[in-house]
TIBAKE-156590 format. One record per residue: residue number from 0; residue in one letter; chain; x, y, z of N, C-alpha, C, O, CB in turn. Coordinates in steps of 0.001 Angstrom, whole numbers. Glycine has a CB too. Example, Ala and Ser with C-alpha at 12.3 -4.5 7.8 and 13.67 -1.06 7.14 Angstrom:
2
PAVEX   num   residuo   cadena      n.px      n.py      n.pz     ca.px     ca.py     ca.pz      c.px      c.py      c.pz      o.px      o.py      o.pz     cb.px     cb.py     cb.pz
PAVEX     0         A        A     13190     -5690      7800     12300     -4500      7800     13200     -3300      7800     14236     -3319      8465     11308     -4473      9046
PAVEX     1         S        A     12850     -2250      7080     13670     -1060      7140     12900        30      7870     13409      1138      8039     14084      -598      5725
//
This chain:
220
PAVEX   num   residuo   cadena      n.px      n.py      n.pz     ca.px     ca.py     ca.pz      c.px      c.py      c.pz      o.px      o.py      o.pz     cb.px     cb.py     cb.pz
PAVEX     0         F        A    178840    -81678     31274    177582    -82335     31645    177847    -83780     32024    178925    -84319     31772    176557    -82262     30490
PAVEX     1         D        A    176852    -84392     32631    176970    -85778     33075    176870    -86710     31864    175800    -86848     31271    175872    -86118     34126
PAVEX     2         R        A    177967    -87339     31504    177973    -88186     30306    177241    -89514     30508    177118    -90309     29577    179399    -88460     29881
PAVEX     3         S        A    176757    -89747     31733    175929    -90929     31965    174443    -90623     31799    173611    -91509     31996    176191    -91486     33357
PAVEX     4         S        A    174094    -89394     31443    172690    -89024     31250    172052    -89896     30173    172677    -90211     29161    172567    -87533     30872
PAVEX     5         T        A    170809    -90277     30406    170106    -91134     29453    169131    -90319     28619    168502    -89377     29101    169365    -92260     30184
PAVEX     6         V        A    169022    -90706     27358    168162    -90003     26411    167247    -91009     25725    167701    -92049     25248    169003    -89221     25364
PAVEX     7         S        A    165959    -90692     25679    164990    -91477     24917    164573    -90671     23693    164421    -89452     23772    163749    -91852     25791
PAVEX     8         M        A    164389    -91340     22574    163863    -90674     21379    162394    -91015     21222    162018    -92187     21248    164657    -91086     20109
PAVEX     9         V        A    161559    -89994     21058    160120    -90170     20838    159801    -89729     19419    160099    -88600     19029    159272    -89359     21883
PAVEX    10         V        A    159191    -90631     18647    158898    -90374     17236    157390    -90464     17016    156848    -91568     16959    159654    -91382     16314
PAVEX    11         P        A    156697    -89326     16890    155277    -89386     16514    155175    -89676     15024    155654    -88890     14207    154538    -88052     16870
PAVEX    12         S        A    154564    -90785     14664    154581    -91228     13275    153247    -91000     12586    152186    -91290     13139    154948    -92690     13202
PAVEX    13         G        A    153317    -90475     11370    152126    -90287     10546    152004    -91357      9488    151449    -91114      8416    152146    -88925      9893
PAVEX    14         L        A    152520    -92549      9776    152472    -93693      8869    153244    -93431      7577    152813    -93830      6496    151026    -94042      8545
PAVEX    15         Q        A    154370    -92766      7696    155280    -92640      6561    156365    -93696      6749    157490    -93376      7133    155894    -91181      6455
PAVEX    16         T        A    156024    -94956      6476    156897    -96055      6874    158235    -96040      6137    159238    -96498      6684    156201    -97372      6634
PAVEX    17         G        A    158269    -95526      4915    159537    -95424      4211    160466    -94447      4900    161650    -94729      5083    159313    -95004      2772
PAVEX    18         Y        A    159927    -93286      5286    160711    -92313      6036    161118    -92883      7388    162257    -92720      7826    159920    -91011      6221
PAVEX    19         L        A    160176    -93552      8044    160450    -94102      9369    161591    -95120      9319    162457    -95130     10193    159187    -94752      9946
PAVEX    20         R        A    161587    -95963      8307    162688    -96923      8135    164022    -96199      7946    165035    -96592      8524    162413    -97848      6928
PAVEX    21         S        A    164015    -95140      7135    165254    -94388      6904    165775    -93777      8195    166982    -93764      8438    165028    -93290      5862
PAVEX    22         L        A    164867    -93270      9022    165271    -92718     10317    165914    -93805     11169    166986    -93595     11736    164057    -92102     11055
PAVEX    23         M        A    165272    -94960     11263    165801    -96041     12097    167153    -96536     11573    168055    -96820     12361    164802    -97206     12155
PAVEX    24         E        A    167292    -96637     10279    168565    -97078      9708    169669    -96059      9978    170818    -96435     10213    168422    -97311      8198
PAVEX    25         S        A    169323    -94764      9945    170334    -93744     10244    170737    -93783     11710    171888    -93500     12041    169811    -92350      9884
PAVEX    26         L        A    169811    -94128     12589    170142    -94261     14010    171062    -95453     14245    171907    -95425     15139    168865    -94408     14849
PAVEX    27         Q        A    170896    -96487     13448    171798    -97633     13549    173178    -97296     12986    174194    -97771     13493    171208    -98843     12812
PAVEX    28         T        A    173207    -96482     11946    174475    -96070     11353    175267    -95173     12294    176493    -95258     12372    174231    -95351     10034
PAVEX    29         F        A    174544    -94306     13011    175193    -93358     13924    174676    -93557     15352    173976    -92687     15869    174946    -91896     13460
PAVEX    30         P        A    175003    -94682     16004    174540    -94922     17374    175184    -93939     18343    176299    -93466     18124    174851    -96367     17803
PAVEX    31         Q        A    174458    -93639     19422    174940    -92698     20431    174935    -93376     21797    173976    -94061     22152    174068    -91411     20454
PAVEX    32         A        A    176000    -93186     22554    176116    -93854     23849    174995    -93463     24798    174552    -94281     25604    177453    -93536     24481
PAVEX    33         N        A    174532    -92220     24711    173510    -91751     25652    172092    -92121     25240    171177    -92066     26062    173605    -90261     25800
PAVEX    34         L        A    171896    -92496     23982    170558    -92859     23509    170242    -94285     23933    170888    -95229     23479    170452    -92712     21964
PAVEX    35         T        A    169254    -94444     24799    168994    -95744     25409    167731    -96437     24909    167547    -97627     25164    168904    -95583     26878
PAVEX    36         E        A    166851    -95715     24200    165630    -96351     23693    164970    -95444     22667    165239    -94244     22606    164646    -96668     24851
PAVEX    37         I        A    164093    -96049     21858    163314    -95325     20860    161849    -95689     21058    161504    -96865     21173    163793    -95658     19404
PAVEX    38         V        A    160993    -94680     21095    159558    -94883     21277    158838    -94292     20068    158912    -93086     19829    159052    -94230     22613
PAVEX    39         V        A    158145    -95130     19311    157386    -94685     18145    155902    -94684     18511    155361    -95700     18948    157661    -95604     16900
PAVEX    40         V        A    155257    -93545     18330    153847    -93391     18684    153011    -93381     17414    153301    -92632     16481    153614    -92092     19505
PAVEX    41         I        A    151965    -94219     17376    151167    -94375     16160    149683    -94397     16506    149305    -94548     17667    151562    -95664     15408
PAVEX    42         A        A    148853    -94244     15482    147420    -94452     15633    147146    -95952     15777    147919    -96766     15272    146641    -93856     14421
PAVEX    43         P        A    146051    -96334     16464    145795    -97760     16724    145736    -98620     15472    146183    -99767     15492    144511    -97909     17469
PAVEX    44         D        A    145188    -98083     14374    145042    -98895     13166    146326    -99016     12351    146331    -99653     11298    143965    -98317     12302
PAVEX    45         Q        A    147412    -98414     12826    148674    -98467     12090    149637    -99520     12634    150715    -99719     12074    149339    -97114     12123
PAVEX    46         L        A    149262   -100190     13712    150192   -101063     14414    150792   -102135     13519    152013   -102278     13468    149502   -101709     15573
PAVEX    47         S        A    149962   -102891     12813    150477   -104007     12027    151381   -103521     10898    152395   -104156     10605    149322   -104828     11455
PAVEX    48         E        A    151035   -102420     10271    151839   -101919      9159    153199   -101406      9638    154215   -101648      8987    151088   -100805      8425
PAVEX    49         V        A    153222   -100704     10766    154491   -100199     11285    155365   -101352     11761    156571   -101355     11516    154249    -99200     12432
PAVEX    50         E        A    154773   -102330     12438    155540   -103499     12875    156160   -104216     11682    157316   -104634     11745    154646   -104467     13667
PAVEX    51         Y        A    155409   -104362     10601    155931   -105027      9409    157060   -104209      8785    158078   -104768      8379    154807   -105253      8384
PAVEX    52         A        A    156885   -102892      8706    157884   -102030      8080    159213   -102048      8827    160274   -101890      8224    157364   -100610      7998
PAVEX    53         L        A    159149   -102243     10150    160365   -102203     10963    160861   -103592     11370    161825   -103706     12127    160120   -101375     12201
PAVEX    54         S        A    160217   -104636     10881    160515   -105991     11348    161945   -106431     11047    162513   -107222     11800    159555   -106965     10723
PAVEX    55         D        A    162533   -105937      9969    163880   -106358      9618    164921   -105267      9855    166043   -105356      9355    163916   -106788      8180
PAVEX    56         V        A    164547   -104232     10622    165499   -103171     10963    166160   -103516     12294    165480   -103706     13302    164790   -101776     11038
PAVEX    57         T        A    167462   -103594     12293    168214   -103939     13499    168676   -102669     14202    169303   -101807     13587    169425   -104837     13155
PAVEX    58         L        A    168368   -102556     15482    168757   -101391     16266    169606   -101827     17452    169491   -102958     17924    167515   -100612     16745
PAVEX    59         S        A    170452   -100934     17929    171307   -101238     19074    170643   -100898     20404    171201   -101170     21467    172614   -100488     18952
PAVEX    60         V        A    169440   -100297     20346    168698    -99947     21564    167273   -100486     21442    166808   -100736     20330    168689    -98392     21799
PAVEX    61         P        A    166571   -100669     22565    165197   -101169     22507    164270   -100221     21759    164438    -99003     21808    164666   -101398     23908
PAVEX    62         L        A    163294   -100794     21066    162276   -100039     20333    160905   -100376     20891    160525   -101545     20952    162337   -100345     18811
PAVEX    63         Q        A    160161    -99352     21301    158770    -99517     21724    157862    -98910     20667    158142    -97824     20159    158519    -98859     23115
PAVEX    64         I        A    156780    -99595     20331    155747    -99026     19473    154506    -98824     20333    153954    -99780     20878    155444    -99949     18231
PAVEX    65         V        A    154075    -97573     20451    152995    -97208     21367    151782    -96745     20567    151815    -95651     20004    153455    -96101     22354
PAVEX    66         P        A    150713    -97539     20498    149485    -97080     19835    148726    -96105     20745    148602    -96341     21947    148577    -98290     19460
PAVEX    67         L        A    148228    -95024     20171    147386    -94109     20929    146067    -94784     21258    145606    -95664     20530    147147    -92803     20147
PAVEX    68         Q        A    145471    -94368     22350    144192    -94957     22759    143029    -94411     21936    142094    -95147     21622    143943    -94696     24242
PAVEX    69         Q        A    143081    -93121     21583    142009    -92515     20810    142215    -92742     19329    143338    -92927     18860    141914    -91029     21102
PAVEX    70         D        A    141089    -92725     18586    141159    -92972     17148    141720    -91774     16389    142448    -91954     15413    139782    -93320     16611
PAVEX    71         S        A    141394    -90549     16820    141851    -89362     16113    143232    -88944     16610    143501    -88955     17811    140848    -88214     16287
PAVEX    72         Y        A    144102    -88577     15672    145472    -88210     16018    145516    -86790     16568    144874    -85889     16029    146396    -88339     14794
PAVEX    73         G        A    146260    -86597     17624    146553    -85278     18157    148032    -85201     18459    148575    -86085     19121    145710    -84978     19420
PAVEX    74         H        A    148694    -84155     17983    150145    -84094     18139    150541    -83998     19605    151458    -84690     20048    150711    -82908     17367
PAVEX    75         G        A    149858    -83144     20361    150155    -83033     21783    149939    -84340     22517    150738    -84721     23372    149311    -81957     22406
PAVEX    76         R        A    148857    -85025     22182    148565    -86313     22810    149623    -87354     22456    150023    -88149     23307    147181    -86810     22387
PAVEX    77         A        A    150075    -87351     21204    151105    -88313     20776    152422    -88064     21506    153068    -89006     21964    151326    -88228     19251
PAVEX    78         L        A    152820    -86796     21614    154068    -86485     22316    153973    -86877     23783    154900    -87480     24325    154401    -84991     22190
PAVEX    79         N        A    152880    -86547     24420    152726    -86892     25839    152709    -88399     26053    153298    -88900     27011    151444    -86279     26397
PAVEX    80         A        A    152037    -89122     25164    151975    -90586     25297    153355    -91205     25151    153713    -92123     25889    151021    -91186     24253
PAVEX    81         G        A    154130    -90701     24197    155462    -91242     23992    156405    -90943     25144    157153    -91816     25585    156038    -90706     22724
PAVEX    82         I        A    156369    -89701     25636    157251    -89323     26738    156862    -90061     28014    157729    -90426     28807    157208    -87805     26967
PAVEX    83         A        A    155569    -90282     28217    155116    -91018     29395    155666    -92444     29409    155920    -92996     30480    153590    -91046     29445
PAVEX    84         K        A    155851    -93043     28232    156389    -94401     28144    157910    -94439     28186    158504    -95481     28460    155908    -95061     26879
PAVEX    85         A        A    158538    -93297     27914    159994    -93235     27855    160585    -93186     29259    159925    -92763     30209    160449    -92013     27041
PAVEX    86         S        A    161828    -93623     29377    162487    -93684     30679    163667    -92728     30807    164231    -92594     31893    162954    -95082     30941
PAVEX    87         G        A    164053    -92062     29722    165240    -91224     29735    165083    -89950     30548    163978    -89435     30716    165612    -90874     28344
PAVEX    88         E        A    166208    -89450     31049    166211    -88156     31729    165946    -87026     30742    165380    -85993     31102    167549    -87928     32448
PAVEX    89         F        A    166359    -87232     29495    166137    -86266     28420    165380    -86959     27300    165471    -88173     27121    167486    -85672     27898
PAVEX    90         I        A    164629    -86160     26550    163813    -86690     25466    164173    -85969     24173    164157    -84740     24115    162301    -86539     25780
PAVEX    91         V        A    164496    -86737     23140    164606    -86191     21789    163284    -86448     21082    162890    -87599     20894    165810    -86827     20999
PAVEX    92         V        A    162606    -85389     20694    161398    -85517     19883    161816    -85388     18424    162485    -84427     18047    160315    -84435     20270
PAVEX    93         C        A    161421    -86356     17610    161924    -86427     16244    160795    -86822     15290    160177    -87871     15470    163093    -87432     16146
PAVEX    94         D        A    160522    -85999     14285    159547    -86365     13262    160027    -87595     12508    161228    -87836     12391    159306    -85192     12287
PAVEX    95         D        A    159076    -88371     11997    159452    -89633     11349    160086    -89445      9980    160621    -90402      9421    158245    -90511     11214
PAVEX    96         D        A    160042    -88234      9424    160675    -88004      8127    162042    -87325      8265    162533    -86689      7332    159765    -87157      7249
PAVEX    97         T        A    162642    -87476      9449    163971    -86930      9716    165008    -88043      9599    164715    -89211      9856    164029    -86270     11121
PAVEX    98         E        A    166212    -87667      9212    167295    -88647      9093    168567    -88069      9694    168896    -86905      9462    167525    -89050      7609
PAVEX    99         I        A    169281    -88879     10464    170522    -88449     11098    171654    -88461     10063    171787    -89410      9290    170868    -89365     12310
PAVEX   100         L        A    172478    -87384     10059    173546    -87269      9076    174935    -87188      9689    175929    -87277      8970    173314    -86070      8227
PAVEX   101         H        A    175023    -87018     11015    176319    -86790     11646    176570    -87806     12755    175654    -88192     13481    176398    -85366     12205
PAVEX   102         A        A    177824    -88233     12874    178177    -89262     13848    178070    -88772     15286    177790    -89564     16186    179576    -89756     13587
PAVEX   103         D        A    178287    -87494     15517    178301    -86958     16893    177119    -86035     17144    177272    -84995     17786    179611    -86203     17163
PAVEX   104         W        A    175954    -86397     16652    174822    -85476     16665    174250    -85216     18051    173710    -84133     18276    173747    -86001     15787
PAVEX   105         L        A    174338    -86152     18989    173620    -86015     20255    174393    -85244     21318    173795    -84435     22028    173277    -87369     20784
PAVEX   106         V        A    175680    -85460     21453    176455    -84872     22547    176373    -83342     22577    176164    -82784     23655    177904    -85300     22433
PAVEX   107         P        A    176527    -82629     21443    176409    -81165     21509    175036    -80696     22005    174947    -79737     22771    176679    -80567     20140
PAVEX   108         L        A    173974    -81369     21571    172632    -81002     22025    172459    -81283     23507    171888    -80474     24238    171571    -81755     21224
PAVEX   109         L        A    172954    -82429     23945    172816    -82826     25339    173617    -81906     26251    173189    -81608     27366    173263    -84273     25526
PAVEX   110         G        A    174767    -81459     25785    175572    -80552     26582    174847    -79251     26870    174947    -78709     27970    176873    -80268     25886
PAVEX   111         I        A    174109    -78746     25874    173341    -77513     26062    172102    -77780     26901    171796    -77015     27815    172943    -76908     24706
PAVEX   112         A        A    171387    -78860     26600    170154    -79173     27326    170407    -79444     28800    169502    -79285     29620    169471    -80371     26701
PAVEX   113         S        A    171622    -79850     29150    171956    -80144     30545    172083    -78897     31398    172076    -78990     32625    173238    -80923     30612
PAVEX   114         Q        A    172200    -77735     30779    172239    -76492     31542    170880    -76258     32190    169847    -76398     31536    172631    -75293     30635
PAVEX   115         V        A    170877    -75903     33465    169641    -75901     34243    168622    -74880     33757    167429    -75039     34015    169954    -75639     35681
PAVEX   116         D        A    169061    -73837     33061    168125    -72802     32633    167646    -72995     31202    166977    -72118     30654    168763    -71448     32771
PAVEX   117         V        A    167978    -74133     30582    167580    -74394     29200    166304    -75217     29163    166172    -76216     29870    168703    -75116     28437
PAVEX   118         G        A    165367    -74782     28327    164133    -75532     28139    164247    -76528     27007    164177    -77737     27227    162985    -74592     27877
PAVEX   119         C        A    164426    -76020     25779    164546    -76884     24598    165771    -76472     23789    166158    -75304     23778    163261    -76811     23720
PAVEX   120         V        A    166364    -77430     23125    167487    -77163     22230    167267    -77937     20937    166845    -79093     20956    168848    -77553     22893
PAVEX   121         A        A    167560    -77287     19814    167307    -77916     18515    168450    -77626     17559    169081    -76573     17655    165975    -77425     17917
PAVEX   122         P        A    168728    -78539     16640    169752    -78298     15612    169139    -77594     14408    167919    -77481     14289    170412    -79627     15172
PAVEX   123         R        A    169993    -77132     13534    169521    -76653     12236    169232    -77867     11359    170019    -78814     11337    170572    -75702     11558
PAVEX   124         L        A    168135    -77849     10652    167756    -78965      9786    167860    -78559      8327    167740    -77385      7980    166331    -79444     10105
PAVEX   125         M        A    168083    -79541      7495    168183    -79285      6066    167440    -80365      5289    167163    -81445      5811    169656    -79220      5626
PAVEX   126         T        A    167125    -80059      4050    166545    -81033      3141    167342    -81027      1854    167877    -79994      1452    165050    -80732      2871
PAVEX   127         N        A    167422    -82174      1209    168129    -82242       -70    167180    -82505     -1225    167598    -82960     -2290    169192    -83321       -27
PAVEX   128         R        A    165900    -82217     -1012    164958    -82350     -2117    165243    -81262     -3149    165552    -80126     -2791    163490    -82263     -1611
PAVEX   129         G        A    165139    -81606     -4403    165445    -80637     -5433    166912    -80677     -5806    167595    -81674     -5573    165060    -79250     -4980
PAVEX   130         S        A    167390    -79602     -6380    168738    -79574     -6936    169820    -79238     -5925    170998    -79474     -6196    168794    -78597     -8045
PAVEX   131         E        A    169460    -78690     -4762    170467    -78325     -3776    169895    -78432     -2369    168680    -78425     -2169    170988    -76906     -4036
PAVEX   132         A        A    170806    -78531     -1394    170383    -78603         0    169785    -77276       439    170268    -76208        64    171563    -78983       907
PAVEX   133         R        A    168717    -77358      1245    168035    -76157      1716    167849    -76233      3220    167675    -77317      3777    166676    -75980      1010
PAVEX   134         V        A    167885    -75078      3880    167607    -75000      5313    166094    -75040      5520    165361    -74283      4883    168225    -73705      5940
PAVEX   135         V        A    165619    -75926      6417    164184    -76048      6660    163824    -75901      8139    162645    -75791      8475    163690    -77381      6147
PAVEX   136         G        A    164801    -75899      9007    164497    -75811     10434    165399    -74830     11148    166291    -75236     11892    164617    -77168     11079
PAVEX   137         G        A    165181    -73545     10933    165976    -72534     11617    165318    -72091     12907    164326    -72685     13328    166199    -71339     10715
PAVEX   138         P        A    165862    -71040     13554    165283    -70548     14805    163883    -69964     14593    163613    -69345     13564    166197    -69491     15425
PAVEX   139         I        A    163005    -70165     15560    161649    -69631     15484    161643    -68181     15947    162157    -67854     17016    160673    -70478     16334
PAVEX   140         V        A    161052    -67317     15125    160962    -65888     15421    159501    -65529     15634    158658    -65821     14786    161586    -65030     14277
PAVEX   141         L        A    159196    -64896     16762    157823    -64511     17067    157423    -63276     16262    158251    -62410     15980    157660    -64244     18574
PAVEX   142         G        A    156138    -63207     15897    155597    -62021     15230    155470    -62144     13734    154758    -61347     13124    156439    -60859     15535
PAVEX   143         I        A    156131    -63111     13109    156024    -63270     11661    154630    -63759     11305    154140    -64732     11878    157097    -64250     11130
PAVEX   144         N        A    153995    -63083     10360    152619    -63423      9937    151638    -63417     11104    150640    -64139     11084    152596    -64795      9265
PAVEX   145         G        A    151919    -62610     12110    151008    -62494     13245    151169    -63579     14279    150530    -63518     15329    149615    -62496     12765
PAVEX   146         T        A    152006    -64579     14021    152224    -65656     15003    153726    -65880     15167    154382    -65177     15937    151511    -66985     14558
PAVEX   147         A        A    154259    -66843     14454    155682    -67161     14513    156036    -68014     13307    155179    -68663     12707    156048    -67892     15841
PAVEX   148         A        A    157326    -67998     12965    157794    -68797     11826    159289    -69004     11949    159974    -68212     12597    157447    -68114     10472
PAVEX   149         P        A    159806    -70068     11330    161257    -70290     11367    161980    -69313     10456    161480    -68946      9393    161593    -71731     10961
PAVEX   150         Y        A    163162    -68899     10887    164015    -68080     10028    165008    -69007      9346    165913    -69538      9990    164751    -66956     10842
PAVEX   151         N        A    164839    -69202      8044    165678    -70107      7271    166623    -69369      6332    167169    -69963      5402    164815    -71054      6479
PAVEX   152         G        A    166818    -68072      6575    167669    -67281      5701    166856    -66567      4649    165647    -66763      4534    168714    -68153      5044
PAVEX   153         E        A    167536    -65737      3884    166836    -64982      2842    166435    -65873      1677    165390    -65666      1060    167707    -63840      2340
PAVEX   154         E        A    167264    -66859      1379    166984    -67763       256    166937    -69222       680    166628    -70095      -130    168028    -67587      -825
PAVEX   155         G        A    167242    -69494      1946    167192    -70876      2427    168340    -71745      1985    168271    -72967      2118    165944    -71499      1989
PAVEX   156         R        A    169410    -71143      1457    170544    -71937       988    171404    -72397      2166    171548    -71672      3151    171393    -71126       -10
PAVEX   157         L        A    171967    -73585      2067    172719    -74168      3173    173954    -73346      3522    174328    -73266      4692    173127    -75587      2832
PAVEX   158         E        A    174588    -72740      2534    175803    -71966      2787    175516    -70538      3249    176448    -69776      3509    176651    -71928      1541
PAVEX   159         E        A    174257    -70174      3353    173884    -68813      3739    174150    -68573      5228    173902    -69456      6049    172403    -68554      3416
PAVEX   160         N        A    174644    -67401      5576    174903    -67061      6973    173649    -66593      7699    173475    -66867      8886    175965    -65990      7054
PAVEX   161         G        A    172772    -65883      6980    171599    -65308      7612    171918    -63974      8267    173085    -63601      8395    171032    -66267      8636
PAVEX   162         V        A    170877    -63254      8683    171038    -61964      9345    171815    -62138     10648    171466    -62985     11471    169662    -61314      9617
PAVEX   163         F        A    172859    -61347     10836    173719    -61443     12020    174246    -62873     12222    174489    -63301     13350    172946    -60987     13269
PAVEX   164         S        A    174420    -63603     11111    174940    -64982     11131    174054    -65932     11945    174556    -66876     12556    176357    -64995     11701
PAVEX   165         R        A    172760    -65689     11955    171860    -66488     12783    171772    -67942     12350    171354    -68794     13135    170493    -65886     12766
PAVEX   166         L        A    172156    -68238     11126    172103    -69625     10664    173413    -70362     10889    173530    -71536     10539    171744    -69669      9197
PAVEX   167         K        A    174400    -69690     11468    175710    -70299     11648    176153    -70392     13096    177113    -71101     13395    176720    -69536     10882
PAVEX   168         V        A    175482    -69698     14003    175958    -69638     15389    174915    -70215     16342    173714    -70170     16078    176293    -68186     15785
PAVEX   169         T        A    175399    -70753     17447    174518    -71192     18529    173958    -69954     19224    174711    -69027     19524    175279    -72114     19548
PAVEX   170         Q        A    172663    -69921     19482    172018    -68704     19973    170761    -69029     20765    170166    -70091     20583    171675    -67775     18809
PAVEX   171         D        A    170357    -68117     21645    169052    -68203     22290    167978    -67778     21295    168176    -66855     20505    169002    -67321     23570
PAVEX   172         V        A    166842    -68460     21346    165746    -68182     20411    164427    -68130     21179    164343    -68565     22327    165683    -69262     19285
PAVEX   173         S        A    163402    -67588     20524    162082    -67514     21149    161471    -68897     21332    160810    -69171     22333    161151    -66641     20315
PAVEX   174         A        A    161699    -69760     20353    161166    -71129     20395    161936    -71951     19380    162648    -71404     18538    159617    -71166     20097
PAVEX   175         V        A    161793    -73262     19462    162444    -74157     18499    161402    -74749     17564    160227    -74863     17912    163222    -75284     19227
PAVEX   176         A        A    161849    -75121     16378    160965    -75824     15452    160618    -77192     16019    161426    -77795     16727    161621    -75963     14056
PAVEX   177         G        A    159440    -77679     15718    158971    -78918     16324    159428    -80186     15643    159047    -81277     16068    157518    -78913     16360
PAVEX   178         H        A    160237    -80081     14595    160625    -81275     13842    161599    -82164     14604    161555    -83389     14492    161239    -80873     12525
PAVEX   179         F        A    162491    -81528     15392    163547    -82275     16069    164081    -81393     17191    164638    -80327     16927    164696    -82696     15072
PAVEX   180         F        A    163918    -81817     18426    164413    -81014     19547    164585    -81894     20779    164038    -82994     20862    163449    -79841     19852
PAVEX   181         L        A    165355    -81385     21731    165689    -82107     22954    165162    -81328     24147    165302    -80106     24207    167220    -82329     23074
PAVEX   182         L        A    164554    -82033     25100    164042    -81400     26316    164389    -82257     27526    164707    -83440     27404    162509    -81184     26225
PAVEX   183         R        A    164320    -81633     28685    164539    -82350     29936    163196    -82870     30449    162213    -82129     30490    165224    -81432     30996
PAVEX   184         R        A    163158    -84125     30832    161895    -84737     31235    161252    -84024     32434    160034    -83852     32465    162119    -86202     31568
PAVEX   185         T        A    162053    -83612     33412    161490    -82967     34598    160828    -81636     34248    159861    -81238     34896    162580    -82748     35649
PAVEX   186         N        A    161341    -80946     33225    160689    -79706     32782    159325    -80007     32172    158353    -79292     32413    161573    -78960     31762
PAVEX   187         W        A    159268    -81071     31379    157985    -81504     30786    156986    -81848     31878    155816    -81474     31790    158190    -82725     29855
PAVEX   188         E        A    157433    -82551     32895    156548    -82915     34006    156058    -81683     34751    154885    -81598     35113    157266    -83856     34973
PAVEX   189         A        A    156962    -80721     34983    156589    -79517     35736    155534    -78696     35012    154713    -78036     35649    157817    -78658     35994
PAVEX   190         L        A    155550    -78732     33667    154573    -77970     32884    153270    -78734     32666    152307    -78171     32146    155167    -77594     31544
PAVEX   191         G        A    153226    -79985     33049    152049    -80788     32772    151994    -81283     31345    150923    -81620     30839    150822    -80006     33071
PAVEX   192         G        A    153145    -81330     30691    153221    -81870     29340    152815    -80877     28265    152671    -79681     28515    152364    -83080     29238
PAVEX   193         F        A    152635    -81407     27058    152193    -80609     25913    150678    -80440     25956    149963    -81298     26473    152628    -81269     24579
PAVEX   194         S        A    150203    -79338     25412    148763    -79090     25358    148089    -80136     24467    148551    -80401     23357    148471    -77658     24833
PAVEX   195         E        A    147010    -80722     24950    146237    -81679     24155    144893    -81111     23715    144140    -81767     22996    146016    -82955     24946
PAVEX   196         V        A    144595    -79889     24151    143290    -79288     23852    143464    -78020     23028    143187    -78020     21828    142521    -78975     25153
PAVEX   197         E        A    143924    -76927     23662    144028    -75655     22952    144983    -75728     21765    144712    -75173     20700    144482    -74568     23904
PAVEX   198         F        A    146111    -76426     21963    147115    -76515     20905    147485    -77975     20660    148657    -78316     20499    148373    -75690     21270
PAVEX   199         G        A    146479    -78815     20635    146716    -80239     20510    147200    -80683     19155    147805    -81749     19036    145496    -80960     20832
PAVEX   200         L        A    146947    -79880     18110    147350    -80267     16750    148294    -79254     16124    149295    -79634     15516    146123    -80434     15864
PAVEX   201         W        A    147987    -77962     16266    148807    -76904     15699    149461    -76091     16811    148883    -75933     17886    147966    -75995     14792
PAVEX   202         F        A    150657    -75579     16559    151405    -74744     17519    151701    -75472     18828    151890    -74841     19868    150626    -73470     17819
PAVEX   203         T        A    151739    -76780     18771    151940    -77574     19985    153284    -77276     20635    153354    -77018     21836    151838    -79061     19667
PAVEX   204         V        A    154346    -77312     19844    155686    -77094     20379    155916    -75621     20682    156593    -75291     21657    156744    -77601     19397
PAVEX   205         L        A    155365    -74732     19866    155472    -73296     20138    154841    -72965     21482    155435    -72243     22282    154802    -72476     19017
PAVEX   206         D        A    153664    -73476     21737    153002    -73249     23029    153855    -73774     24177    153989    -73111     25205    151619    -73922     23054
PAVEX   207         Y        A    154427    -74953     24007    155272    -75528     25059    156483    -74633     25328    156829    -74380     26482    155736    -76948     24666
PAVEX   208         C        A    157121    -74159     24265    158297    -73302     24437    157935    -72008     25155    158676    -71560     26030    158931    -72986     23080
PAVEX   209         L        A    156811    -71405     24799    156420    -70142     25426    156076    -70349     26900    156369    -69489     27731    155223    -69523     24685
PAVEX   210         R        A    155466    -71470     27223    155190    -71752     28642    156478    -72023     29409    156601    -71659     30579    154238    -72955     28777
PAVEX   211         Q        A    157442    -72666     28743    158747    -72862     29372    159431    -71515     29618    160051    -71311     30662    159641    -73765     28494
PAVEX   212         S        A    159316    -70605     28660    159904    -69274     28815    159305    -68556     30023    160025    -67930     30800    159692    -68439     27539
PAVEX   213         K        A    158002    -68649     30172    157348    -68022     31333    157834    -68630     32635    157827    -67971     33675    155827    -68162     31235
PAVEX   214         A        A    158255    -69884     32579    158779    -70558     33770    160265    -70270     34007    160877    -70824     34919    158565    -72054     33647
PAVEX   215         G        A    160836    -69389     33166    162213    -68975     33368    163241    -69728     32559    164440    -69590     32805    162545    -69104     34772
PAVEX   216         K        A    162802    -70521     31598    163733    -71281     30778    164009    -70549     29458    163186    -69766     28985    163179    -72692     30507
PAVEX   217         R        A    165175    -70818     28876    165513    -70280     27566    165669    -71432     26579    165846    -72586     26972    166809    -69427     27630
PAVEX   218         H        A    165602    -71103     25306    165692    -72100     24259    166864    -71785     23352    167184    -70617     23130    164391    -72170     23458
PAVEX   219         V        A    167505    -72816     22828    168760    -72643     22079    168665    -73363     20733    169617    -73340     19952    169975    -73182     22899
//
């Protein structure tokens, strides 16, 4: 892939400033050559608190804080607002309670996302709450509970392989979890962005992935 490709990170924030600080500090710990900016999207009344929380965090790339125009939060609206302000060819969407753990986290994702037939690509996510690490962001499987759900293994343990080793191998999936994923900006533009009405709060990323699939894209 083109190693000069630019990536913007869009972070829709729910005013979890402690988590948000941890995310920003992890990005400073593990800087990426292709990551050129960070865009944090917030509700209008959160501006002063978020600015204060991040005032002493040093980053190697520019940081934009984008207040939404409407008073009520909508996930689709927040994602669209952030991507509209971003300049990267690719967009990493990242929840504010996520933290980077690996030095080379972006290049493998970008290499897959650069393939012309790929819509979204996402890593496996884990949490260390409790006594052991657990898988929390596996591949999305359609049909579970009548809609869709992530497959995190039978017990969710980090060392678990999963059915057909689904938790250990790179694979095509029906959709990606919305916590952390990479997309190509031109694909977002071609679809008209994320839904702000029908799926503006729930199933926002699932709807986007399914529309990308109908457009001939696959997800990894």
